[in-house]
C-alpha positions in Angstrom: -21.9 19.6 -18.2 -19.4 22.4 -17.6 -18.9 25.5 -19.6 -16.3 28.2 -19.3 -15.4 31.6 -20.7 -11.9 32.6 -21.4 -11.2 36.0 -20.1 -7.5 36.3 -21.0 -5.2 34.2 -23.2 -1.4 34.4 -23.4 0.3 31.9 -25.8 3.2 29.9 -24.6 6.4 31.8 -24.9 10.0 31.8 -23.7 10.6 34.2 -20.8 13.4 36.7 -21.1 16.7 35.9 -19.3 16.4 39.0 -17.1 13.1 37.7 -15.8 14.4 34.2 -14.8 18.0 35.1 -13.9 17.5 35.0 -10.1 15.4 31.8 -10.3 18.2 30.1 -12.3 20.8 31.3 -9.9 18.8 30.1 -6.9 18.3 26.6 -8.4 21.9 26.2 -9.3 23.0 27.3 -5.8 20.6 24.8 -4.3 21.9 22.0 -6.6 25.5 22.8 -5.7 24.7 23.0 -2.0 23.0 19.6 -2.1 26.0 18.1 -4.0 28.4 19.5 -1.4 26.2 18.3 1.5 26.2 14.8 0.0 30.0 14.8 -0.4 30.5 16.0 3.1 27.9 13.5 4.5 29.5 10.6 2.6 32.9 11.6 4.0 31.6 11.7 7.5 29.8 8.4 7.0 33.0 6.7 5.9 34.8 8.2 8.9 32.2 6.9 11.3 32.2 3.4 9.8 36.0 3.5 10.2 35.6 4.1 13.9 36.0 7.8 14.2 33.8 9.5 16.7 31.2 12.0 15.4 29.4 14.7 17.4 25.8 13.5 17.4 22.7 14.9 18.8 20.8 13.1 21.5 19.3 9.7 20.5 15.7 9.9 19.2 13.1 7.3 18.5 12.0 7.1 14.9 8.7 5.4 13.9 6.2 5.7 11.1 3.4 6.5 13.6 5.4 9.4 15.0 7.5 10.5 12.1 7.4 14.2 13.1 9.5 16.4 10.9 11.7 13.6 9.6 11.7 13.3 5.8 10.0 10.1 4.6 13.2 8.8 2.9 15.0 9.1 6.2 12.3 7.2 8.2 12.2 4.5 5.5 16.0 4.0 5.6 16.1 3.9 9.4 13.3 1.3 9.6 14.9 -0.8 6.8 18.3 -0.9 8.5 19.8 -4.3 9.1 19.4 -4.8 12.9 21.4 -8.0 13.0 24.7 -6.2 13.9 24.0 -3.0 15.8 25.1 -0.2 15.7 24.5 0.5 12.0 25.6 3.7 10.2 23.5 4.9 7.3 23.9 7.7 4.8 20.5 8.9 3.5 20.0 11.6 0.8 17.0 13.7 2.0 16.0 15.1 -1.4 16.9 18.7 -2.0 17.5 19.3 1.7 20.9 17.5 1.9 22.3 14.3 3.3 21.8 12.7 6.7 24.2 10.5 8.6 22.3 8.2 11.0 23.4 5.8 13.6 20.9 3.1 14.6 21.7 2.0 18.1 18.8 -0.4 18.9 15.4 -1.6 17.6 12.4 -1.2 19.8 9.2 -3.2 19.7 5.8 -1.7 19.0 4.9 1.3 21.0 1.8 0.4 23.1 0.8 4.1 23.3 0.2 4.1 19.5 -2.5 1.4 19.8 -3.0 -2.2 20.6 -2.2 -4.8 17.9 -5.8 -6.0 17.7 -7.2 -2.5 17.0 -4.5 -1.8 14.5 -5.2 -5.1 12.7 -8.8 -4.2 12.5 -8.0 -0.8 11.0 -5.7 -2.5 8.5 -8.4 -5.0 7.5 -10.9 -2.1 6.9 -8.5 -0.2 4.8 -7.6 -3.3 2.7 -11.3 -4.1 2.2 -12.0 -0.5 1.1 -9.1 -0.6 -1.4 -10.3 -3.9 -2.8 -13.9 -2.6 -3.2 -12.7 0.6 -5.0 -10.5 -1.5 -7.3 -13.5 -3.8 -8.0 -15.8 -0.9 -8.8 -13.2 0.7 -11.0 -12.7 -2.6 -12.9 -16.5 -2.8 -13.4 -16.6 0.7 -14.7 -13.9 0.0 -17.2 -15.4 -3.3 -18.3 -18.9 -1.9 -18.9 -17.7 1.5 -20.1 -19.6 3.3 -17.4 -19.0 7.0 -16.7 -20.1 8.1 -13.2 -20.6 11.8 -12.7 -21.1 13.9 -9.6 -19.9 13.5 -6.1 -20.4 9.7 -6.1 -17.7 9.0 -8.6 -15.3 6.3 -7.6 -11.6 7.5 -7.7 -9.5 5.6 -10.2 -6.8 3.3 -8.8 -3.2 4.2 -9.4 -1.7 3.2 -12.7 -5.0 3.2 -14.6 
């Protein structure tokens, strides 16, 4: 059981414009900057696809194991690129940060420094078995209307 004591209560209300003016201005500026970045990025992407040279930074290796500071949307787009006809130019919106123009030069195999295939397969099998067990226990809890309390509670699977 849990009990609580309310120390202060403020009902929901609309904040005055003077209080939120800078917040609104900052959000609008960020939205407009993102839209302009996308337009400029799409323009440069079309130029690059047409054969125009772009000033690009040094080539970098992108992988899920070593994503670094790359946004997840960028890593996913690079790894899903069609490698049948290289180089491939991609335009990737990076959320509120802007738009990235990426050139995929080549596709490398698995990095042996990350781990050997047998070890990685074992880790994958363990993770899969743990997920299956959690889903099974959650299904049993729903079926028999069991409520588990305390630190031993099984987390609910997504979408339940």
